[in-house]
SEMI-881178 format. One record per residue: residue in three letters; x, y, z of N, C-alpha, C in turn. Coordinates in pm, whole numbers, padded with zeros to 5 digits, always signed. Each point is the difference from the previous one (the first is absolute). Example, Ala and Ser with C-alpha at 12.3 -4.5 7.8 and 13.67 -1.06 7.14 Angstrom:
BEGIN
Ala+01319-00569+00780-00089+00119+00000+00090+00120+00000Ser-00035+00105-00072+00082+00119+00006-00077+00109+00073
This chain:
BEGIN
Unk+00049+08666+09290-00011+00113-00092+00129+00016-00080Unk-00013+00028-00130+00116+00014-00086+00087+00117+00045Unk+00132-00014-00018+00095+00101+00043+00079+00049-00122Unk+00002+00131-00020+00067+00055-00117+00147-00039-00005Unk+00068+00001+00114+00144-00025+00003+00038-00137-00055Unk-00091-00098+00013+00030-00135-00049-00079-00034-00126Unk-00061+00101-00062-00092-00023-00112+00073-00005-00135Unk-00068-00060-00099+00052+00005-00137-00011+00141-00055Unk-00094+00079+00052-00012+00141-00041+00135+00069+00022Unk+00058-00022+00117+00128+00065+00033+00116-00063-00075Unk+00002-00133-00008+00117-00068-00056+00003-00002-00153Unk-00118+00009-00064-00003-00020-00145-00059+00115-00080Unk-00072+00093+00067-00076+00099-00076+00031+00145+00037Unk+00117+00022+00061+00049+00136+00022+00123+00017-00086Unk-00001+00101-00087+00104+00015-00101+00072+00134+00014Unk+00100+00019-00085+00065+00131-00012-00060+00068-00124Unk+00013+00133-00010-00049+00068-00120+00062-00056-00129Unk+00128-00037+00006+00066-00055-00119-00061-00135-00038Unk-00035-00081+00101-00067-00128-00027-00126+00022-00082Unk-00081+00098+00041-00127+00027-00069+00024+00045-00143Unk+00097+00089-00019+00031+00048-00135+00036-00118-00091Unk+00082-00090+00051+00044-00114-00081-00115-00094-00031Unk-00088-00024+00098-00114-00090-00023-00098+00060-00101Unk-00028+00129+00012-00092+00065-00095+00059+00000-00141Unk+00131+00026-00011+00065+00001-00131-00002-00139-00062Unk+00026-00102+00082+00004-00138-00052-00136-00043-00052Unk-00105+00032+00074-00136-00038-00042-00037+00074-00128Unk+00035+00129-00007-00031+00080-00118+00075-00053-00122Unk+00125-00034+00017+00082-00049-00111-00053-00134-00050Unk-00041-00087+00092-00054-00130-00041-00128+00018-00083Unk-00086+00093+00042-00125+00025-00073+00030+00056-00139Unk+00100+00087-00010+00038+00055-00131+00048-00113-00093Unk+00079-00091+00055+00050-00112-00080-00115-00091-00045Unk-00098-00017+00089-00117-00081-00034-00078+00065-00114Unk-00015+00131+00007-00071+00073-00105+00073-00014-00133Unk+00131+00008+00003+00079-00012-00121-00011-00140-00061Unk-00003-00100+00086-00001-00139-00047-00139-00047-00042Unk-00101+00038+00082-00134-00056-00021-00100+00100-00059Unk+00033+00128+00007-00095+00100-00049-00108+00035+00099Unk+00009-00055+00120-00097+00025+00106+00069-00028+00133Unk-00039+00070+00105+00067-00020+00130-00083-00079+00100Unk-00132-00007-00024-00087-00061+00100+00027-00149+00014Unk+00013-00044+00125+00014-00142+00031-00134-00049+00054Unk-00061-00093-00070-00128-00054+00044+00020-00090+00122Unk-00093+00009+00095+00011-00079+00122-00120-00092+00012Unk+00027-00131+00014-00108-00095+00024-00034-00001+00148Unk-00115-00058+00033-00047+00002+00139+00097-00072+00094Unk+00079-00097-00052+00094-00072+00086+00133+00073+00015Unk+00007+00122-00060+00122+00080+00011+00100-00023-00111Unk-00028-00095-00089+00093-00024-00111-00009+00115-00100Unk+00113+00028-00064+00013+00115-00089-00001-00045-00145Unk-00070+00075-00083-00007-00028-00143+00064+00117-00076Unk+00117-00026-00059+00069+00103-00076-00046-00002-00146Unk+00002+00114-00067-00041+00004-00141+00101-00071-00089Unk-00043-00032-00122+00088-00064-00098+00089+00105-00066Unk+00125-00035-00029+00088+00095-00071-00054+00033-00138Unk+00028+00122-00047-00043+00042-00133+00112-00030-00100Unk-00033-00075-00108+00105-00044-00092-00033+00025-00147Unk-00127+00023-00033-00037+00016-00140+00034+00139-00052Unk-00011+00015-00133+00026+00131-00062-00099+00103+00051Unk-00125-00045+00016-00103+00090+00053+00035+00044+00141Unk+00052-00096+00078+00039+00032+00138+00114+00101+00000Unk+00095-00017-00095+00111+00095-00006-00048+00140-00035Unk-00101+00008-00084-00058+00131-00034-00067+00061+00122Unk-00065-00088+00077-00068+00049+00121+00099+00049+00103Unk+00122-00058-00001+00103+00043+00093+00027+00149-00013Unk-00003+00048-00127+00032+00141-00023-00108+00094+00053Unk-00122-00052+00015-00111+00085+00045-00049-00033+00139Unk+00073-00086+00069-00047-00041+00132+00013+00113+00101Unk-00075-00008+00108+00002+00109+00100+00134+00011+00071Unk+00025+00119+00050+00124+00024+00075-00017-00044+00144Unk+00103-00057+00061-00009-00042+00139+00003+00118+00096Unk-00050-00019+00119+00010+00102+00104+00144+00006+00048Unk+00044+00118+00039+00132+00009+00064-00017-00016+00151Unk+00112-00001+00071-00003-00025+00145-00083+00105+00073Unk+00014+00126-00042-00074+00108+00066-00150-00013-00024Unk-00039-00039-00120-00142-00018-00029-00058-00117+00078Unk+00080-00104+00016-00046-00113+00083-00022+00045+00144Unk+00091+00083+00049-00014+00049+00138-00129+00078+00018Unk-00032+00084-00097-00125+00077+00007-00122-00092-00005Unk+00007-00104-00082-00111-00094-00010-00020-00075+00132Unk+00109-00045+00060-00010-00068+00131-00059+00095+00104Unk+00049+00122+00000-00045+00098+00098-00149+00030-00016Unk-00045+00010-00126-00141+00028-00027-00090-00109+00061Unk+00039-00124-00018-00084-00109+00051+00018-00023+00150Unk+00109+00047+00056+00011-00002+00146-00104+00093+00061Unk-00019+00116-00063-00107+00091+00045-00136-00067-00014Unk-00017-00076-00108-00127-00071-00022-00024-00105+00108Unk+00105-00062+00049-00015-00097+00110-00062+00070+00121Unk+00053+00117+00033-00056+00075+00113-00146+00038-00025Unk-00031+00040-00123-00137+00039-00033-00096-00117+00008Unk+00039-00116-00055-00087-00117+00004-00021-00047+00143Unk+00106-00003+00079-00012-00042+00140-00091+00095+00078Unk+00009+00129-00029-00088+00097+00065-00144-00021-00042Unk-00021-00030-00129-00136-00022-00051-00067-00120+00065Unk+00080-00102+00032-00053-00120+00066+00007+00011+00153Unk+00050+00114+00050+00015+00022+00145+00087-00108+00064Unk+00105-00041-00071+00093-00098+00056+00087+00066+00106Unk+00042-00076+00102+00092+00055+00101+00133+00041-00063Unk+00072+00089+00069+00128+00048-00054+00101-00113-00018Unk-00008-00104+00082+00098-00109-00012-00016-00073-00133Unk-00122-00006-00054-00021-00063-00130+00058+00088-00110Unk-00026+00127+00009+00056+00095-00098+00152-00009-00001Unk+00060+00000+00120+00146-00002+00009+00056-00133-00052Unk-00065-00110+00036+00047-00131-00046-00009-00010-00152Unk-00112+00046-00057-00017-00004-00146+00108+00085-00069Unk+00027+00117+00055+00102+00088-00059+00138-00067+00003Unk+00033-00062+00112+00131-00064+00011+00009-00119-00096Unk-00106-00078-00011-00001-00110-00097+00023+00053-00141Unk-00072+00107-00032+00008+00059-00135+00142+00048-00028Unk+00061+00069+00097+00136+00049-00018+00098-00116-00020Unk-00016-00105+00080+00091-00114-00011-00018-00072-00134Unk-00123-00012-00045-00026-00067-00128+00077+00067-00113Unk-00005+00132-00004+00064+00072-00110+00149+00024+00022Unk+00056-00063+00102+00146-00013+00006+00044-00116-00090Unk-00093-00092-00024+00031-00119-00081-00043+00017-00146Unk-00102+00082-00024-00062+00009-00132-00013+00144-00047Unk-00015+00014-00131-00031+00130-00060-00151+00014-00013Unk-00049+00123+00004-00143+00022-00023-00038-00038-00144Unk+00101-00011-00087-00027-00041-00137-00024-00150-00010Unk+00037-00074+00103-00017-00146-00001-00131-00043+00067Unk-00036+00071+00105-00124-00031+00072-00077+00129+00024Unk-00123+00004-00048-00083+00120+00007-00012+00051+00143Unk+00044+00123+00028-00001+00050+00139-00140+00010+00061Unk-00103+00023-00083-00135+00004+00055-00040-00138+00054Unk+00034-00104-00074-00032-00136+00043+00078-00038+00126Unk+00128+00036+00002+00083-00034+00116-00044+00080+00122Unk-00038+00125-00019-00052+00083+00110-00117-00070+00069Unk-00098-00046-00079-00119-00063+00056+00033-00133+00066Unk+00092-00075-00062+00039-00129+00058+00072+00020+00133Unk+00084+00103+00009+00070+00027+00126-00099+00036+00112Unk-00103+00076-00034-00103+00033+00099-00072-00126+00044Unk-00034-00085-00094-00069-00126+00028+00083-00089+00093Unk+00129-00016-00033+00089-00083+00081+00017+00062+00139Unk+00013+00133+00007+00015+00067+00129-00122-00023+00089Unk-00118+00002-00060-00123-00027+00076+00002-00141+00059Unk+00048-00095-00078+00005-00138+00048+00101-00015+00114Unk+00117+00060-00018+00106-00014+00100-00037+00071+00130Unk-00066+00114-00012-00037+00078+00118-00138-00042+00054Unk-00052-00111-00053-00126-00061+00049-00117+00098-00006Unk-00007+00072-00111-00114+00087-00027-00063-00052-00129Unk-00070-00110+00012-00038-00079-00116-00096+00073-00093Unk+00047+00020-00122-00080+00057-00108+00023-00089-00121Unk-00108-00046-00062+00015-00088-00116+00051+00077-00120Unk+00063-00072-00093+00045+00062-00123-00118+00057-00077Unk-00113-00071+00005-00121+00048-00068-00046+00133+00056Unk+00001+00011+00134-00044+00124+00066+00094+00115-00032Unk+00130-00029+00002+00099+00105-00028-00011+00045-00146Unk-00009-00097-00091-00011+00034-00141-00127+00077-00032Unk-00111-00046+00058-00128+00066-00025+00000+00144+00052Unk+00065+00021+00114+00001+00133+00061+00067+00105-00084Unk+00092-00042-00088+00070+00097-00085-00011-00039-00148Unk-00104-00077-00032-00033-00034-00140+00116-00065-00074Unk+00063-00101+00064+00108-00074-00063-00031-00150+00006Unk+00052-00073-00096-00021-00145-00006+00074-00069+00115Unk-00073-00068+00087+00064-00062+00116+00093-00114-00039Unk-00021-00063-00118+00086-00110-00041+00143+00047-00022Unk+00015+00124-00044+00133+00058-00017+00073+00004+00134Unk-00072+00032+00107+00060+00004+00133+00048-00139+00040Unk-00085-00100-00021+00035-00137+00037+00116-00053-00084Unk+00001+00034-00128+00108-00047-00087+00136+00054+00042Unk+00002+00120+00054+00128+00062+00038+00042-00030+00144Unk-00085-00065+00076+00032-00023+00142+00129-00079+00017Unk+00017-00109-00075+00117-00085+00019+00129+00069-00041Unk-00002+00075-00111+00122+00067-00043+00039+00109+00101Unk-00098+00064+00063+00031+00097+00104+00065-00070+00120Unk-00060-00109+00044+00055-00074+00114+00141-00049-00029Unk+00021-00053-00120+00132-00050-00038+00102+00114-00005Unk-00041+00114-00052+00092+00114-00012+00037+00057+00137Unk-00087-00020+00098+00030+00042+00137+00078-00107+00076Unk+00032-00110-00069+00066-00114+00064-00080-00049+00121Unk-00129+00022-00006-00092-00041+00108+00037+00063+00135Unk+00074+00111-00004+00029+00078+00122-00116+00096+00020Unk-00102-00044+00071-00127+00074+00004-00021+00079+00128Unk+00083-00021+00101-00011+00077+00124+00082+00128-00017Unk-00069+00113+00001+00068+00129-00016-00029+00089+00121Unk+00088+00095+00021-00012+00091+00114-00017+00142-00052Unk-00112+00060+00032-00032+00135-00047+00024+00102+00111Unk+00022+00126-00034+00032+00103+00101-00117+00039+00089Unk-00124-00028-00039-00116+00047+00076+00001-00053+00143Unk+00030-00127+00014+00003-00058+00135+00113+00060+00084Unk+00111+00029-00066+00111+00063+00071-00038+00140+00048Unk-00076+00073-00083-00049+00132+00041-00084-00013+00127Unk-00089-00098+00003-00084-00022+00119+00086-00020+00125Unk+00103-00085-00013+00086-00029+00114+00079+00121+00046Unk+00054+00076-00095+00079+00117+00037-00086+00108+00067Unk-00122+00019-00046-00087+00102+00061-00033-00040+00144Unk-00027-00128+00024-00022-00046+00138+00122+00029+00086Unk+00117-00024-00056+00125+00023+00072+00021+00149+00026Unk-00040+00084-00095+00015+00145+00015-00086+00054+00114Unk-00113-00063+00023-00087+00044+00111+00074-00014+00133Unk+00074-00109+00012+00079-00019+00124+00120+00094+00002Unk+00064+00016-00115+00118+00086-00009-00036+00144+00039Unk-00116+00046-00042-00043+00138+00027-00077+00013+00132Unk-00029-00113+00063-00090+00001+00115-00127+00078-00035Unk-00054-00035-00116-00108+00080-00060-00128-00005+00079Unk-00067+00116+00008-00131+00011+00064-00086+00096-00082Unk-00129-00025+00001-00101+00090-00057+00038+00056-00137Unk+00036+00131-00005+00025+00067-00128+00110-00070-00079Unk+00106-00042+00069+00110-00064-00071-00040-00138-00054Unk-00087-00067+00071-00053-00128-00049-00075+00020-00131Unk-00078+00106-00004-00075+00031-00122+00096+00035-00114Unk+00105+00072+00033+00098+00036-00102+00070-00124-00054Unk+00026-00096+00087+00062-00125-00045-00095-00081-00087Unk-00130+00008+00030-00099-00067-00085+00000+00062-00140Unk+00010+00132-00003+00006+00069-00130+00129-00038-00074Unk+00110-00008+00077+00128-00040-00057-00012-00141-00059Unk-00067-00086+00072-00021-00139-00042-00073-00004-00135Unk-00105+00080-00010-00082+00002-00122+00080+00053-00119Unk+00070+00112+00020+00075+00059-00112+00120-00086-00038Unk+00058-00069+00098+00114-00089-00030-00043-00113-00093Unk-00121-00052+00020-00048-00107-00088-00023+00052-00142Unk-00039+00126-00009-00012+00060-00133+00137+00014-00066Unk+00099+00031+00083+00137+00008-00052+00051-00137-00043Unk-00040-00105+00073+00036-00136-00039-00061-00034-00136Unk-00125+00043-00021-00065-00023-00129+00086+00054-00114Unk+00056+00120+00020+00087+00059-00102+00127-00082-00018Unk+00057-00042+00112+00124-00077-00002-00017-00131-00076Unk-00117-00062+00015-00024-00131-00062-00005+00008-00152Unk-00013+00120-00055-00003+00017-00145+00139+00020-00059Unk+00102+00002+00085+00139+00016-00045+00071-00135+00005Unk+00128-00001-00033+00080-00123+00011+00052-00021+00142Unk-00029+00092+00090+00053-00009+00137-00034-00133+00070Unk-00121-00058-00017-00028-00128+00066+00089-00115-00046Unk+00068+00016-00114+00095-00102-00046+00142+00029+00049Unk+00018+00114+00066+00134+00045+00038+00022+00009+00151Unk-00110+00018+00076+00012+00025+00144-00096-00088+00078Unk+00035-00035+00124-00091-00080+00083-00121+00082+00041Unk-00112-00066+00031-00124+00072+00031+00010+00094+00120Unk+00083-00034+00098+00016+00088+00116+00056+00135-00039Unk+00098+00001-00090+00058+00126-00046-00099+00078-00086Unk-00078-00071-00082-00103+00068-00079-00101+00069+00092Unk-00036-00069+00109-00096+00056+00096+00058+00122+00071Unk+00126-00009+00043+00063+00113+00069+00013+00121-00092Unk+00032-00024-00124+00010+00112-00096-00135+00069-00017Unk-00106-00080-00007-00135+00057-00015-00039+00080+00125Unk+00033-00055+00116-00031+00070+00127+00081+00129+00011Unk+00125-00005-00041+00084+00120+00008-00054+00110-00091Unk-00043-00037-00123-00057+00101-00091-00128+00058+00059Unk-00082-00084+00063-00125+00048+00060+00027+00090+00120Unk+00108-00028+00070+00034+00077+00121+00058+00138-00034Unk+00051+00015-00122+00070+00125-00035-00090+00123+00010Unk-00129-00017-00027-00089+00117-00001-00031+00049+00142Unk-00040-00092+00088-00044+00042+00134+00105-00019+00108Unk+00110-00069-00035+00109-00020+00098-00056-00052+00133Unk-00072-00109-00006-00061-00057+00121+00107-00054+00094Unk+00108-00051-00055+00108-00051+00084+00134+00026-00066Unk+00106-00007+00082+00137+00012-00050+00034-00133-00065Unk-00009-00003-00133+00006-00129-00068+00139-00063+00007Unk+00102+00082-00009+00135-00057+00006+00027-00061+00136Unk-00049+00065+00106+00017-00056+00136-00077-00131+00012Unk-00119-00004-00065-00078-00124+00003+00076-00112-00071Unk+00062+00031-00114+00079-00101-00072+00115-00050+00086Unk+00066+00092+00071+00111-00038+00088-00048-00094+00109Unk-00119+00027+00052-00057-00086+00105-00026-00141-00053Unk-00055-00008-00119-00027-00132-00060+00130-00080-00013Unk+00102+00066-00053+00127-00069-00025+00072-00036+00130Unk-00013+00085+00101+00068-00028+00128-00055-00125+00067Unk-00128-00028-00021-00059-00121+00056+00063-00125-00059Unk+00049+00013-00123+00063-00115-00066+00152+00011+00003Unk+00050+00094+00080+00144+00024+00010+00059+00030-00137Unk-00071+00086-00075+00043+00036-00136+00011+00151-00016Unk+00038+00070+00106+00007+00146-00002+00091+00051-00111Unk+00104-00078-00031+00097+00043-00102-00063+00001-00140Unk-00118-00064-00015-00061-00015-00133-00096+00114-00035Unk-00010+00104+00085-00096+00107-00024+00023+00068-00135Unk+00126+00032-00031+00028+00068-00127-00039-00087-00119Unk+00021-00131+00011-00038-00091-00108-00152-00005-00017Unk-00072-00001+00112-00146-00004-00007-00054+00128-00063Unk+00053+00115+00043-00045+00127-00057+00030+00006-00150Unk+00114-00054-00039+00036-00004-00142-00103-00083-00079Unk-00044-00113+00058-00101-00084-00066-00133+00073-00010Unk-00039+00069+00107-00128+00074-00001+00005+00113-00103Unk+00116+00065-00010+00015+00106-00101-00014-00058-00141Unk+00058-00117-00020-00008-00064-00132-00143-00036-00035Unk-00075-00051+00097-00142-00033-00022-00077+00126-00037Unk+00024+00108+00074-00066+00128-00029+00029+00044-00143Unk+00123-00023-00045+00039+00040-00135-00079-00079-00104Unk-00020-00129+00023-00079-00082-00091-00144+00053-00009Unk-00054+00039+00114-00139+00050+00003-00009+00134-00073Unk+00096+00088+00024-00003+00134-00061+00009-00007-00151Unk+00084-00087-00051+00023-00001-00145-00102-00085-00076Unk-00085-00071+00073-00099-00084-00069-00113+00085-00058Unk-00033-00025-00125-00110+00070-00066-00102-00103-00047Unk-00125+00024+00035-00107-00091-00041-00039+00034-00143Unk+00015-00094-00093-00037+00029-00139-00151+00011-00016Unk-00044+00093-00080-00142+00017-00025-00042-00086-00118Unk-00132-00015-00017-00052-00076-00114+00047+00062-00131Unk+00008+00134-00004+00046+00069-00121+00145-00034-00029Unk+00081-00005+00108+00142-00037-00017+00014-00139-00061Unk-00095-00086+00034+00014-00141-00033-00052-00037-00138Unk-00069+00090-00067-00063-00035-00128+00098-00058-00101Unk+00110+00071-00023+00098-00044-00098+00065-00131+00043Unk+00037-00010+00128+00067-00121+00049-00096-00119-00005Unk-00125+00024+00036-00098-00108-00003-00022-00050-00142Unk+00001+00092-00096-00018-00039-00140+00118-00088-00045Unk+00121+00040+00038+00118-00079-00034-00008-00139+00063Unk-00043-00004+00126-00007-00129+00070-00101-00093-00066Unk-00115+00054-00036-00102-00082-00066+00052-00060-00129Unk+00077+00079-00077+00054-00050-00126+00105-00108+00025Unk+00077+00013+00109+00101-00102+00033-00068-00131+00042Unk-00103+00013+00081-00071-00119+00050-00081-00067-00110Unk-00054+00082-00091-00086-00053-00107+00015+00087-00123Unk+00097-00032-00088+00025+00083-00119-00122+00015-00090Unk-00093-00097+00004-00120+00012-00084-00084+00120+00040Unk+00015+00044+00126-00076+00118+00045+00049+00125-00075Unk+00126-00003-00045+00055+00111-00078-00076+00014-00132Unk-00022-00117-00066-00073+00000-00127-00145+00043+00020Unk-00062-00049+00107-00138+00036+00028-00013+00150+00024Unk+00098+00055+00072-00001+00143+00029+00013+00081-00129Unk+00090-00045-00090+00018+00071-00127-00127-00005-00084Unk-00068-00117+00001-00125-00013-00075-00106+00094+00053Unk-00006+00011+00135-00098+00092+00061+00030+00143-00039Unk+00129+00036+00004+00039+00137-00037-00034+00028-00147Unk+00030-00097-00088-00027+00016-00142-00149+00014-00026Unk-00078-00084+00070-00145+00004-00015-00055+00133+00048Unk+00056+00049+00112-00045+00127+00056+00032+00116-00095Unk+00122-00003-00060+00038+00106-00095-00088-00004-00124Unk-00028-00121-00049-00084-00015-00119-00141+00053+00026Unk-00049-00030+00121-00134+00047+00038-00003+00152+00008Unk+00109+00060+00054+00007+00146+00013+00004+00066-00137Unk+00079-00060-00094+00008+00056-00135-00136-00008-00071Unk-00068-00114+00018-00130-00019-00065-00101+00100+00054Unk+00005+00024+00130-00093+00097+00061+00026+00139-00054Unk+00130+00035-00015+00036+00132-00051-00047+00016-00144Unk+00016-00109-00077-00043+00003-00140-00151+00017-00011Unk-00070-00070+00085-00145+00009+00000-00047+00140+00037Unk+00072+00062+00093-00035+00137+00042+00018+00097-00116Unk+00105-00022-00081+00027+00090-00113-00107-00012-00108Unk-00061-00119-00010-00102-00023-00104-00141+00041+00042Unk-00013+00048+00122-00132+00042+00045-00042+00125-00077Unk-00130+00014-00035-00047+00122-00070+00010+00121+00090Unk+00015+00117-00059+00008+00125+00080-00121+00015+00090Unk+00027+00043+00123-00109+00025+00093-00048-00125+00070Unk+00059-00116-00033-00045-00123+00064+00043+00000+00145
């Protein structure tokens, strides 16, 4: 069985908050430069994972188009876009009744992918679905691309085309460790710690259930890129325990650390759990209404021709409204 302590998850995919800021800024800046140079940010992906970049704009007409091209997303808008589709990952997995480990694996893949890329370079809806597809394969819950695409009315070929670029962007580090399994282990351990019987056993079952709901919230933040799954699980359990106070949580933490001869590390562990709680508290799930403006900007970056099509639709709609108003004015009295 894989061990987190010796895993690539621990050695290569746990970062500091500053690391994340720098990676997000770098990806955003690269996409802005691409937009300036090519007039479009989308990078086409072939089925073999090879990338097709657009041609530079050099003609007089292209220079005129430069002045009217869409504005790029800023770092904060990209964060909202990523967050929106992370929620969609949970919704799609729930709709297909996938196990939590698939949801968690897909979310972690998605988060890692966008450490390398901007949402302006690769459509987040496409990457979201591809991450779910890859997670199903890795977790041996086989669902075909056709079945996944059909279930949510999307072209399955898009999923297949993006599979290789997702795998490459993850450096083929596909074994991930999610907090859900850690929650299971800690609750079993708590039963022994409390010498639980009857009513307390039921309370621990309730704690178990609510802790997994807390993990769901945690998985929508950057915390899985910053902390090991065991700490994410303990933070979720501690938040769940705060309401009913089923056990003395700090004493339980001391017991865990004493088994590993790490009693001196209690303050450090509590500091980490507090930091995780802070990430959960400050996270806001963007609504569809919040995303309208950002989504419009993203579509124009990925495909500037959609900007022209949108303007034509608006113009046509206004013309139709004016014509209707004119026709109403010409109606005979009493009509």
